[in-house]
N, C-alpha and C positions, 0 to 999 in steps of 0.2 A: 573382978579381981584378976591379978596377973597369974599366968600359968607358971608352974614350976617346970623349968626345962634347963638342960645343960647338954654339952656335947655327948656326955655319957647317957643322958636320959632325955632324948629329943621327943617332942610331941608329934603325933601323926598329923599330917597336913589336913586331912579331912576333918579332924576335930577342931583345928584352928579355924578352917573355913566355916564350919558350922557355928562356932562361937561368934565369929565376926558377923555372920548373918543375923544371929539372934540379937547382938548388940545394936545393929543398924535398924532392924525391924522394930525395936523398942522405941525408936525415935518417933514413929508414927507420922501421919501426914502433917504438912505445914504449909501455910499460905505465904507466898512471896510476891513481891513486886519487882518486875524486871522489864528489860527492853527486849523485844523480839527482833533478833538480828538475822535469822536465817530460818527458812522453811524448806524442808526437803520431803517431797512426796515420792516415796519409792514404791516398788511393786509390793503388793500385799496389803494388809489392813492397818498399817502403822505409819504415822507421820512423825518425822524427826524434827525437833525444834532445837534451836540454840538460843538460850536466854543469857543475857548479860546484865550485871549490876550497873545501874546508871552512874554510880560514883566511883566504883572501883573496877579495875580490869579483871573481873571474875566472871567467867562464863561456864555454863554447864550444858550438857546435852540432855534433852528430855524427849521421851516418847509419849505420844498421845493418839487416841483413836480418831479416825476421820469424823465420827459423830460428834465427839466433844469439840473438835476444832471447828467444824462447820457451824455448830450451835453458837459459837462466840461471835458469829457475824463475819463479814469479810475483813480479814486481818492482813495487813501488809507489813513487810519488813521495816523496822523502825518504830512500830507501835509499842506503846507501853501497856503491859498486861498485868493482871493479878491472876496467879495460878496456884492451885493446890497440888503440891508435889508430895509424892510418897517415895522415900528412898528405898532401894532394894539392892540385894547383893546375890549374885549367882555363884553358888558354891563350885559348880563344875568348871567355870571359866575364870572365876575370881574377879568378875567385872562388876563395878559399882555403877548404878544408873538411877535416874529419877523417872517416875511415871506420873503423868499429869491426868487427873480425872475431873478437873474443873478449870475453866479458863474464861476470862472476861476482859475486854479492853477497858482502859481507864484513861482519863485526860485526853490528850491528842489522839491516842489510840482509839478511844471511843468515837471521837469525831471522824477520824479517818475511816473507821468501820461504817459509820452511818453514811458518809459521803460515798464510799465505795458501793454501798447498797443502792443508793439513789442513782449513782452512775450506771450500774448494771441495769436498773429498771428503765432508765431513759435510753440506754443503748439498745435494749431489747425492742423498744418501740421504734427504733430507726432514726432517732433525732441526731445521731452523730454520723449518719451515712454521708460519705463524700459526694455521692451522686446528687444529694439534695442541697448542696452548698451553692450559693450564688456567686457569680464572678463579679469582681470589682470593676467599676468603670475606669477607663483610662484617664479621663480628666473630668471629674464630677463638677456639675454646676455649683453645688454647695456641699460642704462636709458638715455633718452633724457631730457634735462632741458632747458626751455626757461624762462629767467629772465633778470633783469637789471644787467648791468655790475657792479661788485663790490658791489652788494646789500647784505643786511642782509638775504634776502630770499635765495639767492644763497648759502651763507655760511651755513645757517640752513639745506638746503637740502643735500648739499655735505657732510658736517661733520656728520650729523646724519645717512645718508645712509652708509658711510664708517665705522662708529662706529658699525653699525648693521651687515654689511657684508663687511669686509675689501677689498675683491677682486672685488667689484662692479666697473663696467666701466660706467662712466658718460660722455655723449656727451653734452656739454654746448653750447647753441646758445644765444648770448646776443641780446637784443632788447629793445627799449624804452617801458616802462610800464606806461607811463603817457603822455598825450598830443595828439595832432591831428595825429601824425605819428605812435603812439603806435600800434594801431590795425593792420595797414598794415605791420609793421615790425614783429609783433608776427605771423601773417599769413605766412609771408615769411619764418621765422624760422621753423614754423610748417611744411611747405611743404618740406623743406630740410631734416628735421629729419624723416619725414614720408617716404622719399625715401630711407633711410638707412635700409637694411634688418636686420642688427644686432640689431637695436633699437626696442625693443619690448614693450616699454611703454614710454610715454612722459608726463612730468610734466610742467605745466605752473604756475609759482610761482611769487608772489609779496606780499610785506608787506601791512599793513593796510593803509587806507587813507579815504579822504572824498568821498562823492557820485560823485563829479565831477572828482576826481582823478581816480576813478575806472570805469569811463564811457567806456574806450576802451574795457573792458572785457564784456561789454554788446552790443558791436557792432554787428549788424546783420551779416555782412560779416564774422567776426571772428567766430561767433557762427555756421554758416553754414559750414565753413571750418573744425571746430572741429568735427562736425557731419559726414562730408564726409571722415575724416581721416581713413586710414587703421589701424593705430596703436592706441591702447587704450590711452585715454588722462585722466590725473588726474588734476583737477582744485584745486589750492592752492592759492586763492586770498584773501588777507586781513586776517581778524580775523573771529571768529565764527559768529559775528553779521553782517558781510558783505555778501551780496547775489547778486553778479552780475549774469547776465543771463548765463554766461559761466558755472557756477556751475550746472545749470539745464541740459545742453546739454552734459557735460563731462560724461565719463563713471564712474568716481568716483570723489566725492567731498571731499577734505580734508579741515579740519577747519583751518589749518595753514601750512606753508611750512614744519615745523618739522613733522607734522602729515602726510604730503605727503611722506616724506622719510620713515616713518614707514610702509606705505601702499605698497610701490613699491618694497621693498626688505625685506626678512625675517631677523630675529635676529639670528645670528649664535649661541649665547649662548642659546637662547630659543630652537633652533632646536636641539642642542646637548642634552639639557635636555629632549626634547621630544623623541629623538632617544634612549637615555638611558632608559627612561620610557617604550618605546615600546619594547626595547630589554629585559628589566626586565619582562614585561608582557609575552613576547614570551618564555623566559626561564621558567617562572611559568607554562605557558600552556603546554610546551613540557614536563616538569617534571610531571605535572598532567596526561598528555597523557601516558607517560611511566609507571606511577604508575598504571593507569587503565589497561594497556596492561599486566603488570606483574601480577596484581591481576587476570586478565582473564586467563593467563597461569597457575597460581597456581590452579585456579578452574578447568581448564581442566585436569591438572595432577592429581588432587585428585579424578577424576572419576574412577570407578572400571575398566573400559575397558582399561585405561591407566596404572593404578596401576598393574593389572595382565592381560596382553593382551590375555593369553590363557584361562582365566576363562570363557569367553563367549563360547570358543570352547567346553569346558567340558559340559557346560549347553546344548549347541546344540547337542553334541554327545549323551548325555543321552536322549534328546528328539528324536533324530533320531533312537536310539536303541529301545526306547519304541514304536515309530511308526512302526519300522521294525518288532518287535514282534507282534504288533497288526495285521500287514499285513499278516505275516506268519500264525498266528492263523486263520485269516479270510480265507486265501487261503486253509488251511488244512480242515477247516470245509466245505468249498465249494466243495473241491475235494471229501471229504467223502460223502457229500450228493449226488453228481453226480455219485459216484461209486455205491452207493446203488440204485440209480435210474437206472443206466445201468444194474446192476444185475437183478433188477425186470424186465426190458424190455427184457433182455437176456433169463430169465426163461420163460417169455411169448412166446418169439419167438421159443425157443426150444420146448415148449409144443405144439406149433402149427406147427412145422416143419415135413416134410414127414419122416425124419429119425427116429423121435420118434415113428411114426406109424409103421415103418418097424421093430423097435426093439420090438414092441408088437406082432410080428408074422405075420404081414400083408405083402403083396407084391404089387408092382406096375408093371402092365403089359403094355408094350409099343408096339404099332403096327409097321408094317413095315415103316410107314411114320414118326415114331418117336413121335407119340402122345399117351398119356396114354389112355388105353381102359377103358371106363366106362360102356360098355354094351356088351353082347355076340353078339349083332347084328353087332358090329364093326369088328368081326373076322369071317373068313371063314375056313373051314377045309383045312388043308394044309398050312395055313399061318405060317410063322416063326415069332415068338414073342420073346420079351426079357423081362424077369421077374426080377425086382430089389428086392433083399432081403436086410436084415440088414447087412449081412456080404459079399455080392457079387451079382453076376448076373447069371441068368440061361437063356440059349437059348433053347426055347421049340418050338415044332411044334403042331399045332392044329389038332387033329385027329377027333374031333367031337364037334359039337356045341349043347348044350342042354339048350334051354331056360327054364327058370323057373320063379317063382314068386319072385318079389323083396322082400327083407327083410322088414318086417313091421316095 
């Protein structure tokens, strides 16, 4: 019922806020279906959600506990959910809000939650690690293709691959790409192609479709089979916006089947252009190398030793002649000094020799024993003596010994 109020009889604000809270709380909890468009995990124990009606531009802010939100499974923005909301009104701030105490995904939201859970499981096992992905060959001997029979995806891959490299060999294996049997048939085709040694890359291709149409390419069995394959696998499922789990485990993800054809074989025109460019660069480098070598040869030929090879001999000959002259002069001076020294020594020897004494009129008397006599006491009368003079020898006999004073 309406409150009686007037400018003269206004109602207290606290009473109005209290009555509003009572009216709102009488509404009780209500189940709603809406689209989850925003998730905000702030500090604390509350998660803030923004829910929007799928047909009308109506959105509300909702608070939910982490326990309730996580129990609903992995939820992503854009999922459709069913939530039990309880309206509440805060008297102190006058703020109206919704609190969610039950939350569950439905439709695509449920599928997305299930796919997100599978994705997290496989990621935890390391199936998406970049280090485990295999490199594509530059020019494969054969390309394996798994796709639907007569599909546009098959036509796109085959035509674009042959347009880029006319001699490419493509081994096609048809399989269902939609429905309950699709994942099993794709795995079977993958196994057959993986056993062919000439097939060096495998493309799994399909055109776009709804989330339900592309579910086979998020099948856990197919994902594990691709991970275990010996041959590198290229995923070309749907369009750029489609992201099945196969894209994450494949060695290369192509945005479209046409993009897959560009990735598995080179473009012959581009390769010819690249080869021509490389050949031109090589020619330029060889010409530059030859120019540098020729310049080096010219520099070597301009050196004096190569211009006149005998010029250095003339220089060294003059140096040898000069050294030889210095050596001869040094030897001559040495010989002259030594000759003078020898002459001096010879003069001293001659001055001290007995022959010089004999030439001055003296004689050397030798006794019978062959010893020079230095005293008259060394001879007896009758002894035969030998007297050495400057020009000969005299044999003499001692007739008398006459001692006398020695010369002072």
